[in-house]
C-alpha angles and dihedrals in degrees: 000000000000124000089237106033134059119252120280088247092058091048092044093051091053090048092052092050088052092046090056090070090047104041106028134060131249137292089072120214087213125007107206113165090171095059094084098051092041090054090062094240113138100226148312093308092053090048092052090049093050092048091049091051091050092050090049089053090053090047091057088062097040127358137290096266095046091046088063089052091052092049091050091048092049090051092049092050094055094043094047096052094049095044094048093047092050093046090052092045090054090051091051091048090055085063093053103269112152108175125078123185122189113200109206091004094179112175096334113150100200096122091058099029096054106041088157089068100027092061089064097044144067103225122202120191115196119194144119115299093243092059093046093048091051091049094049091049093049092049090049091049089051091051093241118147118218115246114249088236093062119096122185111210114188108220141162100205091195088067105029134035118241092251091051090051091048094049094092095045135079090269112132107217093189092062130072117269138186117223125196119195109181130175093353112093094075090064095052130074116256088248091054092049093052091042090057092046090048090054093049090051087071091065122115112289112272094035116131141202128203119191140167123229139178122245123239110263092243089062098056129074129246094275091052092049091051092049091047093051093053094045093047091052091052093047091048090052087059091049093244098112122174112262099216141016100255135264139282105232094218093050091044091052091049092052091049092052088051089054091054104264121142136181090045121186121187105191103208129194095269094047092047090049092052094045102042114009110031097096096044121117099187099078095255108139143166110294113248098218106043130071134178128229130196123190130178121208 
């Protein structure tokens, strides 16, 4: 992490959202035309070059054919977690919810990409100041005005809880809120993950949280283990190593019930495949190592 740039994971996620429109076929799981400019890449040629370099990096730790599989899986992981979170947010909004909090928002473009929803929400993006500064600068360079409904809340979630970070903002703790927490839990200790979820359980009744999590290695097949080994080596090389070995969905669900969550949904690989990938003809499929969880307070 640089003091002036977002993390490599935030930049990589934006690049993968952009690559979906370049490498995969319609219908898109997530159509994000702002992902490419937000990533800092100068255009389609730069994106193709960055993707090729990433695939070459994977190939050094596996082989050329499997590197393409890893790249496809990484893309599917990022698309799945955003699409599922936004689908669940839209469902909650149909029941009157009007606050959306993104924990570790990174370079997500929801507030500009979905004006149909943003106009009916107060949106709070929590992330490190360096990431938020980069994002503001890129949006300014692109000539894009920030929606009035968007609130940037600088936060280091290793040091402060989400509710502590939100305390000085326009967030209304007495009203229902929807929290998304995507691509973050792998970088936190298990204790920190449960500590955050315990804090969110104190939200107003009817509030919800959607988060992505990695499966324990013993619960994935051989392909998933091979993908995981390559990705972990790459993350470790960037000094952003995963903090724990993943979760067991059954044990995770039990802990969440104990914390006071109800209406749990653990979207497993098969369910994600059926819901989002079954009709695709481009090879994109449900990632074998990542699952989604939704819990309602």
